[in-house]
C-alpha positions in Angstrom: -3.2 15.5 7.7 -3.6 16.2 11.4 0.1 16.1 12.0 0.8 18.4 9.0 -1.9 20.8 10.3 -0.5 20.9 13.8 3.0 21.6 12.4 1.5 24.5 10.4 2.3 22.8 7.1 -1.3 22.2 6.1 -3.8 25.0 6.9 -7.4 23.7 6.9 -10.5 25.7 6.5 -12.3 23.5 9.1 -11.3 21.2 11.9 -10.0 17.9 10.4 -12.9 15.8 11.6 -15.5 18.2 10.0 -13.5 18.4 6.8 -13.3 14.6 6.5 -17.0 14.1 7.3 -17.9 16.7 4.7 -15.8 15.1 2.0 -16.9 11.6 2.8 -20.6 12.7 2.7 -20.1 14.3 -0.7 -18.5 11.1 -2.0 -15.2 12.9 -2.8 -13.2 11.0 -0.2 -13.0 7.3 0.6 -11.2 6.2 3.7 -9.0 3.1 3.2 -7.8 1.1 6.2 -4.1 0.2 6.3 -3.8 -3.5 5.7 -0.9 -5.9 5.7 -0.5 -5.8 1.9 0.1 -2.1 2.1 2.8 -2.6 4.6 4.4 -5.4 2.6 4.4 -3.1 -0.5 6.8 -0.8 1.3 9.6 -3.2 0.6 9.2 -2.6 -3.2 9.8 1.2 -2.9 13.2 2.7 -3.6 14.8 4.6 -0.7 14.1 8.0 -2.2 12.0 9.4 0.7 12.5 8.9 4.4 9.1 10.0 5.8 7.3 6.8 6.8 3.9 8.2 6.4 4.7 9.4 2.9 6.1 6.1 2.0 2.9 4.3 3.2 0.8 6.6 1.1 2.9 5.8 -2.0 2.9 2.1 -1.3 -0.9 2.2 -0.8 -1.5 4.1 -4.0 0.8 1.7 -5.9 -0.9 -1.4 -4.6 -4.4 0.1 -5.1 -3.5 1.2 -8.6 -4.6 4.8 -8.1 -2.9 8.0 -9.1 -1.1 9.9 -6.4 -1.0 13.7 -6.7 1.7 15.4 -4.7 3.7 18.6 -4.6 6.7 16.5 -3.4 9.2 16.1 -6.2 10.4 12.8 -4.8 7.1 10.9 -5.0 
């Protein structure tokens, strides 16, 4: 999110640290650490997308069995 914000691709209404703290305190955001199983899951993904961060998000969602919502048609 920070990288996208700095590139102008993700405008935020608050500084990222404040936005995350707000959402965590409301219970609408849970922070997951990147763990080895998430990295290993990358090998199961087809080569449809080259962005390593996006691929890690997809692999994590797949492994954790959560729905991923994206505007990206390749996810």
